[in-house]
C-alpha positions as CSV (number, residue, x, y, z in Angstrom):
1,L,30.3,205.2,-25.5
2,G,28.3,207.4,-27.5
3,S,25.3,204.6,-28.0
4,L,25.2,204.0,-24.4
5,E,25.0,207.9,-23.7
6,H,22.0,208.4,-26.1
7,R,20.4,204.9,-24.3
8,F,21.1,206.7,-21.1
9,A,19.7,210.1,-21.8
10,S,16.6,208.7,-23.4
11,G,15.8,207.5,-19.8
12,A,17.0,203.7,-19.9
13,E,18.3,202.7,-16.6
14,P,22.3,202.6,-16.9
15,I,23.7,199.3,-17.1
16,P,27.5,198.3,-16.0
17,L,30.2,198.5,-18.9
18,I,32.7,195.8,-18.9
19,L,35.7,196.0,-21.2
20,D,38.6,193.2,-21.3
21,D,41.9,194.5,-22.5
22,V,40.6,197.0,-24.9
23,L,43.8,199.3,-24.3
24,V,46.4,196.8,-24.9
25,H,47.5,197.9,-28.5
26,F,47.2,201.7,-27.6
27,D,50.3,203.6,-27.3
28,D,50.8,205.6,-23.7
29,E,49.1,208.7,-24.5
30,R,45.8,207.1,-26.2
31,S,45.6,204.6,-23.1
32,V,45.8,207.7,-21.0
33,A,43.4,209.5,-22.5
34,A,40.9,206.9,-22.7
35,L,41.3,206.2,-19.1
36,E,40.3,209.9,-18.5
37,V,37.2,209.2,-20.7
38,L,36.2,206.1,-19.0
39,A,36.6,207.7,-15.5
40,D,34.4,210.4,-16.6
41,F,32.1,207.9,-18.0
42,S,31.9,206.4,-14.9
43,K,29.9,209.2,-13.4
44,T,27.2,207.9,-15.3
45,T,27.3,204.0,-15.0
46,Q,29.8,201.4,-13.5
47,V,32.6,200.9,-15.6
48,L,34.7,197.5,-15.3
49,L,38.0,197.5,-17.3
50,L,40.0,194.2,-16.9
51,T,43.6,193.9,-17.9
52,H,46.5,192.0,-16.9
53,H,49.3,194.6,-18.1
54,M,51.0,196.6,-15.5
55,R,51.5,199.7,-17.7
56,I,47.6,200.0,-17.7
57,R,47.3,199.3,-14.0
58,E,50.0,202.0,-13.6
59,Q,48.0,205.3,-15.8
60,T,45.0,204.0,-13.9
61,E,46.9,204.6,-10.5
62,A,48.2,207.7,-11.9
63,L,44.7,208.9,-13.0
64,G,43.9,208.5,-9.3
65,Q,40.6,208.3,-7.1
66,A,39.8,211.7,-7.5
67,K,38.9,211.3,-10.9
68,G,37.0,208.2,-10.4
69,A,39.7,205.5,-10.9
70,F,40.1,202.6,-8.7
71,V,42.1,199.6,-8.9
72,H,41.7,196.4,-7.8
73,D,43.5,193.3,-8.0
74,L,41.8,190.0,-8.6
75,E,44.0,187.4,-6.9
76,D,44.2,183.7,-7.6
77,T,42.5,181.8,-4.8
78,G,44.1,178.6,-5.6
79,G,40.5,177.4,-6.1
80,G,40.9,175.7,-9.9
């Protein structure tokens, strides 16, 4: 995140940050703290956090839209 913040501060156009299950090994306290940091970072650029863990989803929902945290389900469309 620090590297991206530095890049954006130097005038580079923001790019989306896509993370896949990066919080899977965090305990509850650390994952909530990380979600808060990511929500704050989303004020600068789009942040997409992909996970299949209900605990992370529940923590994100608890953080809430007021902090910039939204949950979107990617449903199986059966298209194979």
